[in-house]
C-alpha positions, 0 to 999 in steps of 0.5 A: 396614455401615460398620465394614467399611470401617474406624475412619477411613472414613466416607460422605455419601450422600443416602440411607440405606444401608437403609431399612425402608418409605417414606422420609420426604418431606424424604429423598426430595427431597435433591438427588443428590451429584455430581462436583463435591461430591467436588471441593469436599469435597476442596478443603474438607477438606485434612486428609482423607487421601483423598477420594473418589465413588462410585456404584453399580447392580446387576443388571447383566451382562458379556459376555465374548464367551464367557461372561456373568456376570448379576447383577453389581453395577457402581460407577463410582468415583474413584481413592479406591474401593478402598481406601474400600471395602477392596477390595484389587487382587489382579492388575493395577492400579485406575485413575490419577484421570486413568482416572476423570475421563477416562472410559476404557473400563476395568474392574476385576472382582470375583473371581465374575465372573472366574471366569465369564467367564475362567475358564481364562485371564488376564483382564488386557487382555481385552475385555468387554462392559458393555452397549454399552460395551467396556471393557478389563479392568485390575484384578481384586479380591482374593477377598474373599466374601460378608458376612451383609447380602448384600452380595459384593464378588467381584461387583463391577465397577468402572469410572472414573466419569467413566464411570460417570455418562455412562450 
């Protein structure tokens, strides 16, 4: 799974990406990683080209007023999210450090979500609803297609990590 990220990228996460059966108690008791951990790792690893944080949640719904995308995987990330996950921006832009840490009400949409919500319209600058939040579309991801493991970045919507953590 991590091979798709590139040879020079690694992840630190609380739980294994895949597991079969119940996780052992020592793994279940691990504490959540926090945004403070990301900041500390940035300071402690000056030799790293970039250190980013991200959080994920699936099965969400995004509404554009006229259309509705269901089963969306929502990620919250720092600016490094896009390069760390090999998700190039197609149109518009990702977010800056100030936007990511300031809980700005913005969103970057995957290509399949754009197809559903804005089939004949440029999505940049449009407004969408994610739960109770109204967000402005600042960017889109290049179309990627699905992977054999069922992951499809085209069905991902990314918001600033601080906004995600507020929710």
